[in-house]
N, C-alpha and C positions, 0 to 999 in steps of 0.2 A: 673358614670358607670350605664348603664341601668339595671333594675332589672331582675333577672332570676326567672323562675318558678320551683317549686319543686312538684313532685307528688310522694306520697308513692305508690309504684307499687304494683300491685296484682300479683298473680301467675297464672293468666288466659291467659298469653301470649299476652295481649293487647298492649304491648309496644315493640314488636319485639325483646325481649331479651329472651334467653332460660330460661325455667321455673326453671331449677336447679340453675341458677345464681341468682335467686330472693329469695332464702330461707333466712330467718333471716332479720336483719336490713339492709335496703337498700333504696335508693332514686333514682328516675328517675328525673334528673335535666336537664334543657334546658339552653344551653349557649346563649350568646348574639345573635348569628346568628341562634338560634332556634334548633341547633343540639342537639339531646338527648344523654345524657350519664348516665350510671348506676354508682352510687357511693355506695360502700359497704365496710365493713371491709375486709382487706387482709386475705386470707385463705391459708392453707397449699398447696392446689391444684393450687394456683397461682404461684408457684415457677418458672415454665417455662416462664410464662408471665413476671414475675419480671426480670428474666435473659434477656429476649428479650428486655424489656424496657430499662434496663441499657446499654445493648450492642448498642442500637440505639441512645443513647444520643451523642450529638456532644462533641468533646474534651472540648470546653468551658463550656458546660452544666455540664459535669462531674466534671470539676474543681470547678465550683460554688457549686455544690451539695456536693462533697466529699472533697473539699479543697485540692485536689491533682489530678494528672493525672495518668491514667493507660490505657493500651491497652485493657485488658480483665478483667472483674470482677472475682475475685477468688471465689472458692466454699465457703471459709470462709466468704467473704463479703456477698454473697447471703444468707448464713446461718444467719448472723447477721441481714440482712434486713427482713428475714422471721420470726425472733424471736419476735413475738408479743403475748401478753397475754390478750389484750382487756381491761387492767386496767393500769398497770404501763408502758406498751409499747403498743402503739396503732398505727394502720396504716389504712388509707382509700385509696382504689384504685378507679380510674375512668376508666370505660370500655366503649368502643365504637366499632361499627362495622367498620372495614377497610378491604377492599379486601376480603369480605366474612368471615372474622374471627373476633371473639370478642377479642380485644386487649386492653392492659393497655395503657392508654394515659396520666395518671397522678397519682401521689401518694402524700399523706401528711402523716406525722407521728410525734409522740412525744415519748419521753422516759423520765421517771421520774428521777429527781436528787436524791441524797442520802437522803436529808431531806424530800422527798416526798411531799413538798408543791409547788415545781416548776417542770416544765418539759421543755425540749428542743425540739424544733420543726423544721421540714424541709418540704418543698414542692417542687416538681419537675413536670414539664409538658413536654410532648413529643414535639419534633420539629413538626411544622405544627399545633399545638394546642395552641400556644401562642396568647395573646391579644384577647381572646374570653371569658374570665371570669372564666375559669376552675380553676385556682389557688385560686381565691376568694371562689368558691364553696367548694373546698377541705378543705381550711383552716377554713371556717365557720363550717363545720361539725366537724373538729378536735377541734376547740375552744369550741363548745358546749359540746362535750364529755369530754374534760379536765375539764370543769366546773362541769359537773355531777359527775366526779370522785374526786372532792374536791381539785383540784389544785388551787392555789391562783395566780400563775404567770406562763406565758409561755414566752419563749425567744428563739431566734435563734442567732447563731454566723455565720456571713457571711463575704465574701470578701468585703472590703469597696468599691470596684469598681463594685459590683453586683447591677447595677442600677435597673433591674427588681424586685429584692427582696426589694430594698429600696422603690420603688413605691408601691409595694404590701403591705409591712409593714405599710407604711404611710396611705394607704387607709383603712386598717383594724384597725387603731388606735394604732399601736405599737409605742413606743418611741425609737428613734435611738441615740446611743452614739458610739463614737469611743473607742475601747479597749485602756485603759490607758497603757497597757504593750506592745501593738502591733498595731501601727497605720494602718496596712493593714487590720485590722479586724473591722467590725461593729457589735454591739450587739443591737438587736431589742427586746424590752421588752413590754409585754402586761399584765396589771393587770386583773385577772379573777374575 
């Protein structure tokens, strides 16, 4: 996979992103096709973007991400997705300009397990943004932050037929096993 470039953005507007969106920790990354995306932690004001992002996912993408199907995300699900604290629960969003709007085009997240040495992760990319390196970028930021917060292992539980996740996990160095109790599930594990 070709390398991507990362720029730590400034707040001078030089990257065509609104200045308000650039406060705090953030990166301007370029995808394989050189499209710039802003990657930063999920914020409370992103709630509508998160709702729109989930609504726009295909039924197959929803099944892979949430391990179930639904027509519309409930307010409780959106509450859960927005519940991040930057430590035990972290999420990074990828934002890009589409049709004159700054839209969420991808998200990665982790949630700590009870023992606080491991965290479960997920990554989801919007339709039309697949195969451009975005999931890799989102996961690399997530992995770096998980290490900084002292986690020793990251894992994901996925549908065994989720081929895109299988390829991504392999590329990032995760080890894949089939769940001993449910052969329809794959567990991807990365030592941090």
